[in-house]
C-alpha positions in Angstrom: 182.1 117.6 1.5 178.8 115.8 0.9 175.6 117.8 0.4 173.1 117.9 3.2 170.3 115.5 2.5 167.1 117.2 1.5 163.9 115.2 0.7 160.4 116.2 0.1 156.8 114.9 0.4 154.7 116.5 -2.3 151.0 115.5 -2.0 148.2 116.7 -4.2 145.5 118.2 -1.9 142.6 116.3 -3.6 141.6 114.1 -0.7 142.6 112.7 2.7 146.1 111.4 3.3 145.9 107.7 2.5 148.0 104.8 3.7 150.4 104.8 0.7 150.9 108.6 1.1 151.6 108.1 4.8 154.3 105.5 4.0 155.9 108.0 1.6 155.9 110.6 4.4 157.3 108.1 6.8 160.2 106.9 4.6 161.2 110.4 3.6 161.0 111.6 7.2 163.0 108.6 8.5 165.7 109.0 5.8 166.0 112.7 6.4 166.3 112.4 10.2 168.7 109.4 9.9 171.0 111.5 7.8 170.6 114.8 9.8 168.9 116.2 6.7 165.8 118.3 6.0 162.3 117.1 5.4 160.3 119.5 3.1 156.6 119.6 2.5 155.5 120.9 -0.9 151.9 121.1 -2.0 151.3 120.1 -5.6 148.0 121.8 -6.2 148.1 122.4 -10.0 145.0 120.4 -10.4 142.8 123.4 -9.8 139.5 121.5 -10.3 140.1 118.9 -7.5 142.6 120.6 -5.2 141.3 122.4 -2.2 142.8 124.2 0.8 140.5 122.2 3.0 142.1 119.0 1.9 145.6 120.5 2.3 144.8 121.4 5.9 143.4 117.9 6.6 146.6 116.3 5.2 148.8 118.5 7.2 146.8 117.7 10.4 147.2 114.0 9.6 150.9 114.4 9.2 151.2 116.2 12.5 149.0 113.6 14.2 151.4 110.9 13.0 154.3 112.9 14.4 155.8 114.3 11.2 156.8 118.0 11.5 158.3 119.4 8.3 161.4 121.5 8.4 160.3 123.7 5.5 156.9 124.1 4.0 153.5 125.7 4.4 152.2 126.2 8.0 148.7 125.3 9.1 146.6 128.2 7.8 149.8 130.3 7.3 152.3 131.3 4.6 155.0 128.8 5.4 158.6 128.8 6.6 161.9 128.1 4.8 164.2 129.8 2.3 162.9 128.1 -0.9 159.2 129.1 -0.9 156.5 129.5 -1.9 155.8 125.9 -1.1 152.5 125.7 -3.0 152.8 125.1 -6.7 149.8 127.3 -7.4 151.9 130.2 -6.0 154.9 129.5 -8.2 153.4 130.0 -11.6 155.8 132.9 -12.5 158.7 130.7 -11.7 157.5 128.0 -14.1 156.7 130.6 -16.8 160.3 131.8 -16.6 161.7 128.3 -17.1 159.3 127.6 -19.9 160.6 130.7 -21.6 164.2 129.5 -21.2 163.3 126.3 -23.0 161.6 128.2 -25.8 164.6 130.4 -26.2 166.9 127.4 -26.4 164.7 125.8 -29.0 163.8 122.9 -26.7 160.1 123.8 -26.5 157.5 125.1 -28.9 153.9 126.2 -28.9 151.2 123.7 -29.9 147.9 125.0 -31.2 146.3 121.6 -31.7 142.8 121.4 -30.1 141.7 118.7 -27.7 139.5 117.3 -30.4 142.5 117.0 -32.9 144.7 115.4 -30.3 142.0 112.9 -29.4 141.6 112.0 -33.1 145.4 111.6 -33.5 145.6 109.4 -30.5 142.7 107.2 -31.8 144.3 106.9 -35.2 147.7 105.9 -33.8 146.2 103.3 -31.6 144.2 101.8 -34.5 147.4 101.7 -36.5 149.3 99.9 -33.7 151.6 102.9 -33.0 152.3 104.4 -29.6 149.8 107.3 -29.0 152.4 110.0 -29.2 152.1 113.5 -30.5 153.0 113.6 -34.2 154.9 116.9 -34.0 152.6 118.9 -36.2 153.3 122.2 -34.5 157.1 121.7 -34.1 158.2 123.8 -37.0 155.8 126.8 -36.7 158.2 129.8 -36.9 158.3 131.6 -33.5 157.2 134.9 -35.1 154.1 133.2 -36.5 153.4 131.5 -33.2 153.7 134.9 -31.4 151.2 136.5 -33.9 148.7 133.7 -33.4 148.9 134.0 -29.6 148.5 137.8 -29.8 145.4 137.2 -32.0 143.9 135.3 -29.1 144.6 131.7 -30.1 145.2 129.3 -27.2 148.4 127.2 -27.2 150.0 124.7 -24.9 153.8 124.5 -24.7 155.5 121.2 -25.6 158.9 119.9 -24.7 160.7 119.1 -28.0 162.5 115.7 -27.9 165.2 116.4 -30.4 166.7 112.9 -30.5 165.5 109.6 -29.1 167.8 107.7 -26.8 167.9 105.2 -24.0 167.9 106.5 -20.4 169.2 104.5 -17.5 168.1 105.3 -13.9 170.0 103.8 -11.0 167.1 103.6 -8.6 167.9 103.4 -4.9 165.2 100.8 -4.4 164.8 99.0 -7.7 168.3 98.9 -9.0 169.0 99.8 -12.7 165.9 100.7 -14.6 166.1 101.3 -18.4 163.8 103.5 -20.4 164.1 102.5 -24.1 164.2 105.1 -26.8 160.9 106.2 -28.3 158.9 105.6 -25.1 157.5 109.1 -25.2 156.8 111.8 -27.7 156.9 115.6 -27.4 155.0 116.2 -24.2 153.1 119.2 -22.8 154.9 121.2 -20.0 152.5 124.1 -19.9 148.8 123.9 -20.6 147.0 126.4 -22.7 145.5 127.9 -19.5 149.0 128.7 -18.3 149.1 126.0 -15.6 152.2 123.8 -15.7 152.0 120.0 -15.8 153.3 117.7 -13.0 156.4 116.5 -14.8 157.7 120.0 -15.5 157.0 121.9 -12.3 158.1 118.9 -10.1 161.6 119.0 -11.8 161.8 122.8 -11.5 160.8 122.7 -7.8 163.1 119.8 -6.9 166.1 121.7 -8.5 165.3 125.1 -7.0 164.6 123.6 -3.6 167.9 121.6 -3.8 166.2 118.2 -3.3 168.9 115.6 -3.1 166.8 112.4 -3.0 163.3 111.8 -4.5 161.7 108.9 -2.6 158.2 108.3 -4.0 155.7 105.6 -4.9 156.3 103.1 -7.7 153.4 104.7 -9.7 155.7 107.7 -10.5 158.4 105.5 -12.1 156.8 106.0 -15.6 157.1 109.8 -15.2 160.8 109.6 -14.5 162.0 109.5 -18.2 160.3 112.8 -18.9 161.8 114.3 -15.8 165.3 113.1 -16.8 164.9 114.8 -20.2 164.0 118.1 -18.5 167.0 117.9 -16.1 169.2 117.2 -19.1 167.8 120.1 -21.1 168.6 122.6 -18.3 171.9 121.0 -17.5 170.9 120.4 -13.9 172.2 117.8 -11.5 169.8 114.9 -11.2 168.7 113.9 -7.7 168.9 110.3 -6.6 165.6 108.5 -7.1 164.0 105.7 -5.1 160.6 104.2 -6.1 158.8 102.3 -3.3 156.7 99.3 -4.0 152.9 99.4 -4.4 150.8 98.5 -1.4 148.3 95.7 -2.1 145.1 94.6 -0.3 144.7 91.1 1.1 143.4 90.0 -2.4 146.8 91.1 -3.9 145.0 94.0 -5.8 146.1 97.6 -5.2 144.9 98.8 -1.9 141.6 100.8 -2.3 138.5 101.7 -0.4 136.9 98.4 -1.3 139.3 96.7 1.1 138.2 98.9 4.0 139.8 101.9 5.6 142.6 103.4 3.5 143.1 106.9 4.9 144.9 108.0 8.0 141.8 109.8 9.1 139.8 106.6 8.9 142.2 104.8 11.3 142.3 107.8 13.6 138.5 107.7 13.9 138.5 104.0 14.5 140.8 104.5 17.5 144.2 103.5 16.2 147.3 105.0 17.7 149.7 107.0 15.5 152.6 105.0 17.0 151.1 101.8 15.8 150.3 103.1 12.3 153.8 104.4 11.8 155.3 101.1 13.0 153.1 99.0 10.8 153.4 101.0 7.6 157.2 101.1 8.1 157.2 97.3 7.7 155.3 97.6 4.3 158.5 97.4 2.3 161.2 97.9 5.0 162.6 95.6 7.7 164.8 96.3 10.6 168.4 94.9 10.7 167.6 92.9 13.8 164.3 91.5 12.6 162.2 93.3 15.3 158.6 94.2 14.5 157.8 96.6 17.4 160.0 99.6 16.8 159.2 103.1 18.2 159.7 106.0 15.8 162.9 107.3 17.5 164.5 103.8 17.1 163.3 103.6 13.5 165.2 106.8 12.7 168.4 105.2 14.0 167.8 102.0 12.0 166.4 103.3 8.8 168.5 102.8 5.6 167.4 102.6 2.0 169.3 99.4 1.4 166.7 97.6 3.5 163.7 99.0 1.5 162.3 96.1 -0.6 161.0 96.6 -4.2 158.5 93.7 -3.9 154.8 94.7 -3.4 153.7 94.9 0.2 150.4 93.4 1.3 148.4 95.3 3.9 147.3 93.0 6.7 144.4 94.6 8.6 144.6 91.9 11.3 148.3 92.5 11.9 147.8 96.3 12.2 145.1 95.7 14.8 147.4 93.4 16.7 150.2 95.9 16.6 147.8 98.6 17.8 146.9 96.4 20.8 150.6 96.0 21.6 151.1 99.8 21.8 147.9 100.3 23.6 148.6 97.8 26.3 152.2 99.1 26.8 150.9 102.5 27.8 150.7 103.5 31.4 147.1 103.4 32.7 147.1 107.2 33.1 148.2 107.8 29.5 145.7 105.3 28.1 142.9 106.9 30.2 144.0 110.3 28.8 143.5 108.9 25.3 140.1 107.3 26.2 138.5 110.1 28.3 137.5 112.5 25.4 136.1 109.6 23.5 134.1 108.4 26.5 132.7 111.9 27.0 131.8 112.2 23.3 129.9 108.9 23.7 127.9 110.4 26.6 129.5 108.2 29.3 129.7 109.4 32.9 131.4 107.8 35.9 130.5 109.2 39.4 133.2 107.0 41.1 136.0 108.6 39.1 139.1 108.6 41.3 142.8 108.0 40.4 142.5 104.5 42.1 139.3 103.7 40.2 140.9 104.8 36.9 144.0 102.7 37.5 141.9 99.7 38.4 139.4 100.1 35.5 142.1 100.6 32.8 144.1 97.7 34.2 141.1 95.4 34.3 139.7 96.2 30.9 142.6 97.0 28.6 143.2 93.4 27.6 139.7 93.3 26.3 140.1 95.9 23.5 142.6 96.5 20.7 141.6 100.0 19.6 140.4 103.1 21.5 136.9 102.8 20.0 136.7 99.2 21.3 137.8 100.7 24.6 134.7 103.0 24.5 132.5 99.9 24.1 134.4 98.1 26.9 133.7 101.0 29.4 130.1 101.4 28.3 128.6 98.9 30.9 130.3 100.9 33.7 128.8 104.2 32.7 126.2 105.8 35.0 122.8 105.4 33.4 124.0 102.9 30.8 122.1 99.9 32.3 119.3 98.7 30.0 117.5 95.4 29.8 117.9 94.2 26.3 115.3 92.2 24.3 117.6 89.2 24.6 116.9 89.1 28.4 113.2 88.4 27.8 113.8 84.7 27.5 115.9 84.6 30.7 113.0 86.2 32.6 110.7 83.3 31.6 112.9 80.8 33.5 111.4 79.8 36.9 114.8 80.1 38.6 115.8 83.6 37.4 113.9 85.5 40.1 115.4 83.5 43.0 119.0 84.0 41.6 118.5 87.7 41.4 117.0 87.9 44.8 119.9 86.0 46.3 122.3 88.2 44.4 120.7 91.4 45.9 120.8 89.9 49.5 124.5 89.1 49.1 125.3 92.6 48.0 123.4 94.1 51.0 125.7 92.2 53.4 128.2 94.4 55.2 131.5 95.0 53.4 133.6 97.3 51.3 131.8 99.5 48.7 133.4 97.5 45.9 133.5 93.7 45.7 136.8 91.9 45.0 137.1 89.2 42.4 137.5 86.7 45.2 134.3 87.9 47.0 132.4 87.7 43.7 133.6 84.1 43.2 132.4 83.1 46.7 129.0 84.8 46.2 128.5 82.9 42.9 129.2 79.6 44.4 127.0 80.3 47.4 124.0 81.3 45.2 124.5 78.2 43.1 124.5 76.0 46.2 121.6 77.7 48.1 119.3 78.0 45.0 120.4 74.7 43.4 120.9 76.5 40.0 123.7 75.7 37.6 124.8 76.3 34.1 123.3 78.9 31.8 120.2 79.3 34.0 122.5 80.7 36.7 125.1 82.6 34.7 122.7 84.2 32.3 120.4 85.3 35.0 123.2 86.9 37.0 124.6 88.5 33.8 121.2 90.1 33.1 121.1 91.5 36.6 124.5 93.1 36.1 124.7 94.2 32.5 121.1 93.8 31.2 121.8 91.1 28.6 122.6 87.4 28.8 125.8 87.4 26.7 128.9 89.5 26.3 131.1 91.3 28.8 133.4 89.3 31.2 131.6 89.9 34.6 134.5 89.4 37.0 136.2 92.6 35.7 133.0 94.7 35.7 131.7 93.7 39.1 134.8 95.0 40.9 134.3 98.4 39.2 130.7 99.0 40.2 129.8 99.8 43.8 127.4 97.5 45.7 124.9 100.3 45.6 125.0 100.5 41.7 124.9 96.7 41.4 121.8 96.6 43.7 120.0 99.3 41.7 120.6 97.3 38.5 119.6 94.0 40.0 116.3 95.6 41.3 115.4 96.8 37.8 116.0 93.2 36.5 114.0 91.7 39.5 111.0 93.9 38.6 110.9 92.2 35.2 111.4 88.6 36.5 
């Protein structure tokens, strides 16, 4: 009987969840759910200088916003849930200490009393001599009794893994195929710092074994760590999980994606009005493709389709334009009610108010405007001209007020609005009125259209008028036009 699939996402809480991290979350989540397995969240907070609980909470909030609920791991502001905790490495130090002691007892680790200054000098000398900057093994043969006395006397010592014999390691990577690590690539490496804090390569192996992780799916940048981890698995005689290293994500300039390219964190995109469904869909295609070639794939369908054999080892290029397009596809596929529910808190935060707010008005407004924006924040800008009290005459309108025909166009517009009729104009009625004013006042081209635009939105360029006019009552349109007329 095969083991239940258990995968983990193990971020360092040293900043926001970035795009590459979100893709790692997504691929692990999809694989676990596709295989009816478990998705575990483990916090790798051994970097005590840069790790904060605040960043941990932010990353967890981002994961939940994207729709990724972990089966085991720390709760928001809580202790966690699952049978393999604690799920923060800072709370597992005694576990690591026990396993370091096992290696010391087996003669596979030793205390290293070399200072940082000595190590820096050794590294510099090796590099000048053209040798790999590996530890020279100076402390390997210090007798355990002597090492113990020195520690009791107050000396500080790190603990190093002792590589007894150099050999080639072969990793059958689930994404990259066969990867060889030649002998001599690494020297004796630190597994426990002198301050008692374990290093990444050691505690990650101990945790993956004790948490019964079956598959380690992570970013390509971790590939170089794997040989050290294989050595530790071998030393303990533990079963090695299957590894899959995902390609790097590049910016449009084919350099590694970074802040210089623009937004790179999930929180950035959230604030810019992107939808979690669109982000998940887009980042899934950064290194994976569906069997049927589709690009728009909801999360529940991705779970059914996701297999590791379709994960590509080639670098993926992040296309900001395509992400925005994909966001617009999801945005426009929403029902008007759901889209309004997404927009409403943003509109309120922007200070927008709508006195004509009825279910019918909402349906009409969303239906009329949603094709004009691709993100929720652009939606806020699209609704702005409709907001009560939002009408202002921009400096751009000054030139329009100097034209001799502007006053007559606005006067005729006001007269047309005062004629008996429904509170709201239809697009057809608006079209008829425009033609009538052009005929009656003998005005065409920009002198007509910009004058009318100034009377409706306060500026001569921008918003499509035929959508907005049908969403403002005649009373509001008259009030705006009278403000413009006073300037003409």
